[in-house]
VEXGUDREN-626481 format. One record per residue: residue number from 1; x, y, z of N, C-alpha, C in turn. Coordinates in pm, 1 decimal, padded with zeros to 6 digits. Layout:
# VEXGUDREN-626481
  pos       nxx       nyy       nzz      caxx      cayy      cazz       cxx       cyy       czz
  NUM         X         Y         Z         X         Y         Z         X         Y         Z
...
***
This chain:
# VEXGUDREN-626481
  pos       nxx       nyy       nzz      caxx      cayy      cazz       cxx       cyy       czz
    1  -01063.2   01034.3  -00060.4  -00992.4   00938.4   00021.3  -00965.4   00999.9   00158.1
    2  -00910.7   00922.1   00243.1  -00887.0   00970.4   00378.0  -00739.6   00963.5   00414.7
    3  -00695.2   01060.6   00490.7  -00556.9   01061.7   00533.9  -00540.9   01017.1   00677.3
    4  -00645.1   00964.8   00736.8  -00644.6   00926.4   00876.0  -00538.0   00821.3   00906.3
    5  -00430.1   00864.3   00970.2  -00328.3   00770.5   01014.9  -00235.7   00714.6   00908.5
    6  -00250.0   00756.8   00784.9  -00165.9   00701.3   00680.0  -00047.1   00792.2   00652.6
    7   00071.4   00730.8   00651.3   00193.9   00799.7   00613.2   00265.7   00711.0   00513.2
    8   00356.4   00768.8   00440.6   00436.8   00690.4   00346.8   00511.2   00581.0   00421.9
    9   00564.9   00615.0   00538.1   00640.6   00518.0   00617.3   00552.0   00401.5   00661.8
   10   00431.0   00432.6   00702.1   00339.5   00327.0   00745.4   00302.9   00235.0   00629.3
   11   00270.1   00293.0   00515.4   00233.9   00212.8   00397.7   00350.9   00122.8   00359.8
   12   00469.6   00180.2   00354.6   00589.2   00103.3   00320.8   00612.1  -00010.0   00420.6
   13   00594.6   00018.7   00549.5   00615.0  -00082.8   00653.2   00514.0  -00197.2   00640.5
   14   00388.8  -00165.1   00611.4   00287.3  -00269.3   00597.2   00314.5  -00357.1   00475.3
   15   00355.3  -00294.5   00365.9   00389.7  -00370.4   00245.1   00510.4  -00459.3   00273.2
   16   00612.5  -00403.5   00335.2   00734.0  -00479.3   00365.3   00703.7  -00598.3   00455.2
   17   00614.6  -00578.4   00552.0   00577.5  -00687.0   00642.4   00512.3  -00801.8   00565.3
   18   00422.0  -00767.8   00474.6   00356.1  -00871.5   00394.1   00454.3  -00945.5   00303.2
   19   00556.5  -00875.2   00258.2   00652.9  -00933.8   00165.4   00775.1  -00993.8   00235.4
   20   00787.4  -00971.9   00365.3   00903.8  -01022.2   00437.2   01030.9  -00949.6   00398.9
   21   01018.0  -00821.2   00371.5   01132.7  -00738.8   00330.3   01159.0  -00629.2   00432.8
   22   01275.8  -00569.5   00423.3   01311.2  -00452.4   00502.9   01243.9  -00332.3   00437.0
   23   01166.6  -00253.4   00512.4   01099.3  -00138.7   00452.1   01193.1  -00044.6   00376.5
   24   01311.6  -00025.1   00427.1   01406.2   00067.4   00363.0   01450.5   00018.9   00225.1
   25   01434.5  -00109.6   00198.5   01478.3  -00165.4   00071.3   01376.5  -00145.6  -00042.3
   26   01253.6  -00113.8  -00008.9   01149.1  -00102.2  -00110.4   01137.3   00042.6  -00156.7
   27   01172.0   00070.1  -00282.9   01162.3   00205.9  -00335.8   01016.4   00252.5  -00343.5
   28   00995.9   00380.8  -00327.3   00860.9   00435.8  -00328.9   00793.2   00423.9  -00465.3
   29   00871.9   00427.1  -00571.6   00813.2   00426.9  -00705.6   00820.1   00290.6  -00774.5
   30   00863.4   00189.3  -00703.3   00880.1   00055.4  -00761.0   00745.7  -00015.4  -00775.4
   31   00729.1  -00089.3  -00885.1   00610.5  -00171.2  -00905.2   00616.1  -00285.9  -00804.5
   32   00520.9  -00288.0  -00712.4   00523.7  -00385.1  -00603.6   00494.4  -00527.4  -00649.3
   33   00436.5  -00542.5  -00765.8   00415.7  -00676.0  -00821.8   00551.9  -00739.4  -00850.4
   34   00647.2  -00657.7  -00894.7   00782.9  -00706.7  -00919.2   00850.9  -00752.9  -00790.6
   35   00802.7  -00705.9  -00677.9   00856.9  -00744.1  -00547.3   00785.0  -00865.5  -00489.8
   36   00684.5  -00914.4  -00560.4   00613.8  -01033.6  -00515.4   00477.3  -01008.5  -00455.1
   37   00429.6  -00885.4  -00463.5   00296.7  -00856.1  -00411.1   00192.6  -00916.5  -00505.0
   38   00120.0  -01015.3  -00455.7   00018.8  -01080.8  -00537.5  -00120.2  -01028.9  -00501.4
   39  -00220.7  -01077.5  -00572.0  -00356.7  -01026.9  -00552.9  -00410.3  -01056.6  -00413.4
   40  -00373.0  -01167.3  -00355.3  -00419.8  -01200.2  -00220.2  -00366.5  -01099.3  -00119.3
   41  -00239.3  -01069.6  -00128.0  -00180.3  -00971.2  -00035.8  -00238.0  -00832.1  -00061.2
   42  -00262.1  -00802.3  -00186.9  -00320.9  -00673.2  -00222.1  -00461.8  -00660.7  -00164.7
   43  -00540.2  -00768.0  -00172.4  -00674.2  -00767.7  -00112.9  -00665.9  -00752.9   00038.7
   44  -00564.5  -00813.2   00098.2  -00544.7  -00801.0   00242.7  -00523.1  -00655.0   00281.9
   45  -00434.6  -00586.6   00208.7  -00409.4  -00445.2   00237.2  -00534.3  -00361.3   00215.9
   46  -00601.2  -00381.4   00103.7  -00721.9  -00303.3   00073.7  -00826.3  -00322.8   00183.4
   47  -00848.8  -00446.4   00223.1  -00946.1  -00474.5   00327.6  -00909.6  -00412.1   00460.5
   48  -00783.8  -00423.4   00497.2  -00734.9  -00365.8   00623.0  -00755.7  -00214.6   00624.0
   49  -00718.5  -00151.0   00514.0  -00729.6  -00005.4   00506.7  -00875.5   00039.5   00499.9
   50  -00960.9  -00037.2   00434.2  -01103.5  -00004.3   00430.9  -01164.2  -00012.3   00570.3
   51  -01123.4  -00111.6   00648.0  -01172.0  -00124.7   00785.9  -01134.9  -00004.6   00870.9
   52  -01026.2   00061.9   00832.8  -00981.7   00181.6   00905.5  -01044.0   00308.4   00850.3
   53  -01132.5   00293.0   00752.1  -01203.1   00408.7   00698.4  -01151.7   00462.5   00566.6
   54  -01049.3   00401.7   00511.2  -00997.3   00448.3   00382.6  -01095.0   00413.0   00271.1
   55  -01119.6   00507.5   00184.9  -01206.8   00485.6   00070.6  -01120.4   00449.1  -00049.9
   56  -01068.0   00329.3  -00045.6  -00980.2   00281.0  -00151.3  -01019.7   00138.3  -00185.5
   57  -01024.3   00109.7  -00313.6  -01065.9  -00022.5  -00360.5  -00945.6  -00102.1  -00410.1
   58  -00961.5  -00232.1  -00408.3  -00859.5  -00322.8  -00459.9  -00814.9  -00280.6  -00599.7
   59  -00909.8  -00248.2  -00685.5  -00879.3  -00211.8  -00825.0  -00789.4  -00089.1  -00831.2
   60  -00815.9   00008.6  -00746.4  -00733.2   00129.1  -00745.3  -00589.3   00096.3  -00707.5
   61  -00572.6   00009.2  -00610.4  -00437.8  -00029.7  -00569.2  -00369.1  -00110.5  -00679.2
   62  -00444.6  -00198.5  -00743.7  -00388.2  -00284.4  -00847.8  -00348.3  -00206.0  -00972.3
   63  -00418.8  -00098.4  -01001.8  -00388.1  -00018.7  -01120.7  -00252.9   00050.3  -01111.1
   64  -00215.2   00091.4  -00991.9  -00088.5   00162.3  -00970.8  -00020.2   00104.5  -00847.1
   65   00042.5  -00012.1  -00861.3   00100.6  -00080.6  -00744.5   00236.5  -00026.6  -00702.1
   66   00234.7   00095.1  -00649.2   00357.4   00158.0  -00598.7   00323.2   00235.5  -00472.3
   67   00413.4   00239.7  -00379.7   00389.2   00306.8  -00252.4   00353.3   00452.5  -00273.0
   68   00424.4   00522.4  -00362.0   00395.3   00664.4  -00381.2   00254.5   00684.9  -00437.6
   69   00207.5   00596.6  -00523.0   00071.8   00607.9  -00576.7  -00031.1   00580.6  -00467.9
   70  -00002.7   00481.4  -00383.8  -00096.8   00449.3  -00276.7  -00100.1   00560.5  -00172.3
   71   00013.0   00622.3  -00146.6   00017.3   00733.5  -00051.5  -00072.9   00846.2  -00099.6
   72  -00070.5   00870.9  -00228.2  -00157.2   00973.0  -00287.1  -00304.1   00934.0  -00270.5
   73  -00337.2   00810.1  -00301.7  -00475.1   00762.4  -00288.9  -00526.4   00771.0  -00145.1
   74  -00438.7   00740.6  -00051.8  -00476.8   00736.4   00090.1  -00462.0   00870.7   00159.2
   75  -00414.5   00971.2   00087.5  -00396.3   01103.0   00147.3  -00292.4   01104.0   00257.4
   76  -00187.8   01025.1   00236.5  -00083.3   01012.3   00338.7  -00012.2   01144.1   00363.3
   77   00018.9   01164.5   00488.4   00090.3   01286.2   00529.5   00238.4   01271.1   00507.7
***
């Protein structure tokens, strides 16, 4: 995977924006499906990150829908 430009804060902010939530309110280890993240929004994130060069697939994000898991996948600093 690639760490280009990815941070935990950035991932959290992008998720919060899609969900209409305050980034500080979303725990790093929380299942994002419980927060309302659906497959369409998940595909949006995967596509956006792939366009930036991240080697991450929708399935990988769906298997572990938590910011801390995605940070690991994306090599976040």
